[in-house]
Phi, psi and omega in degrees: 000133175296150185303326183260013180284130182281158179250138174239132174257120178259125182239113180199142179278355179260112182298328180295320178295317179301315180296320180296310182293321178299322179296329179290325190248353191296335180280340184251330184231160170280132186254129170242154180213156175215144182257004176207166186293320182298315179294323180299318180295321179296313182294318181300318181291322185274319186267342180049064180294160180280340180199148178239126172262116194236126174280157179265309186276099177221150178289160177070303181221117182280171184297325179299317180292322177299314180297318180300317181289324177299314183283346178267358181251126181302332182284336186235356186296337182279347184285122179293136180246129175243119176286129177236099193214161176272358181278100181263076184222126181303323180296320178292320178298317179298316180298318180296317180292325178294331178285348177117003177292150181267345182200164181218111184241131183262150174277156003292152188283130170258111188303317183295315180295316180298316179299315182296316182290320178297316179300317180297314184290325176292320178298317179296320179296318179295320179296320179297317178299318180297318179295321179297318178296313180297320179296318178295321178296320178294319178298316180294319179297319179295321179295316179297317179300316180296319179297316180296315180297320180296315179298314181299315181295319180296316180294320178298317180300317179296318181294316181294322178299321178295317179298321183297328183290336184293303179299327179296320180292318182293325181297344178284347181287131181280350186266011182279144172282165179297321180296319178296320179296320179298313180297319179295321178294322176296318177299317181295317179296319179296317179296321178296318178297317178298319179296319178296322179296316179294317179299319180293323179294324176294319179296315180298322177298317179295321178296318181300322182265015176058045183224044181229132177258120181292131180262089183290139182202159177289130181229133175279104187292325179295313179299317181299313182292321177300319178297319179298316179299318181295317182287349181263008184296333179298331177271321186285318187300310181302332181262001180054046179260135178251132176259123180255132180255126180240135174248116184052041175086358183244139175276355175279098186283144179294150179286328180277154179298151174258095187271128174231155177266111180201188173253121189299314184294324178291310182298318181296314180297317180299310183289327177298315179296317181291321179293315178299319179298319180293319179297316182294328182272349185278147173287163179301147175056041176242177181249146168249130181254127172248113184248129180242129174239105181283170180154195176299326169247129179270129178245126179234122178245136176240118186240137177217158180270079178195148183254136171286129179308135184302329184294340182243005185300318182286345181244016191305322183264007178285157181291136175070011179274120178204158178203132175085358178255124184300318182246022181289141179252341184076017181258340183297308181288329177296314179295323177299320181295311184289332175291315178303318180291323178297328177276013180063031182244193181227160176220135184224147175254133176238111177243024185289334179268120181304136178075017184213143178229134177230128174246127183241127177249138179224128180212156182296141178286322180238139179294136177282150186297335184277351175226002180302125177064017177261155179295143180245000000 
């Protein structure tokens, strides 16, 4: 037998039928045979044929019972079964297919039809096996990637924490000049930003695999957004873009904090990504509007004078989707989407107004008892 030659198991209590069917396939396939159901089950388990041609009317154990046992055994359930029988009855055909058979062919045998159907079912079975192997390889590759990424992030976090301790220790020295203190403080701030980035990447990984519990806490949303605007000046200044903050439609901000219940690191990362995206897409000397409407549900809209390309609008929040950005990764809006969902909220893109883009995020102000502190 050639190494890639498929095996067919013929099961029939009539030796003449076995000889006839074997004659049709013996030049193309390796032929196995059994004259009763018990022997057929033994051969199927040990030889693992690529397809079984099964008669229904047999003594001791009929074909339906053989099929039921084949499909109930993990070792043989994957083997395609084709009923080859003289029972020309719709009810029997229905019963056979419900048991898991892939086809039902009635006698007398038409060699051409039988050959065509057997070839098709063996090809489909081989394709399914190949897909299963590829799928398992992809699952394993994804698991390895996640493990490696987790290790890398953990090691980076440890290294940055060590770096962070140095300027803090040196700053305790009374003999430093003012310039030295400024440089050390800059080092500390940079290390903190790097640590936050690594921490956020670990959180996003947990959110992706549905293994993150949101840590709800009181957050001053006005202060948070002001910090985001301040930290985005490196992008905004060269383009002379001004970000305007509105609370319930007014630029007259309240003197008291606007406290909402959310997770600060998640909310900050989400809005930072959306704001940066709006700045990058905006024309020079234009305004970006951040509008906040508090309530039981907090609504935050970020509007800019720039259009999302029509070709990516339906995929805007998908992973790696980007267009027109030289160094764009397509991860900013994707991370914003999964964060919004982690906060039990929604995120929407509105490009209905020509020359304008609005992204609106909406999430609960207070955690509901049925998901508070639970993994999302």
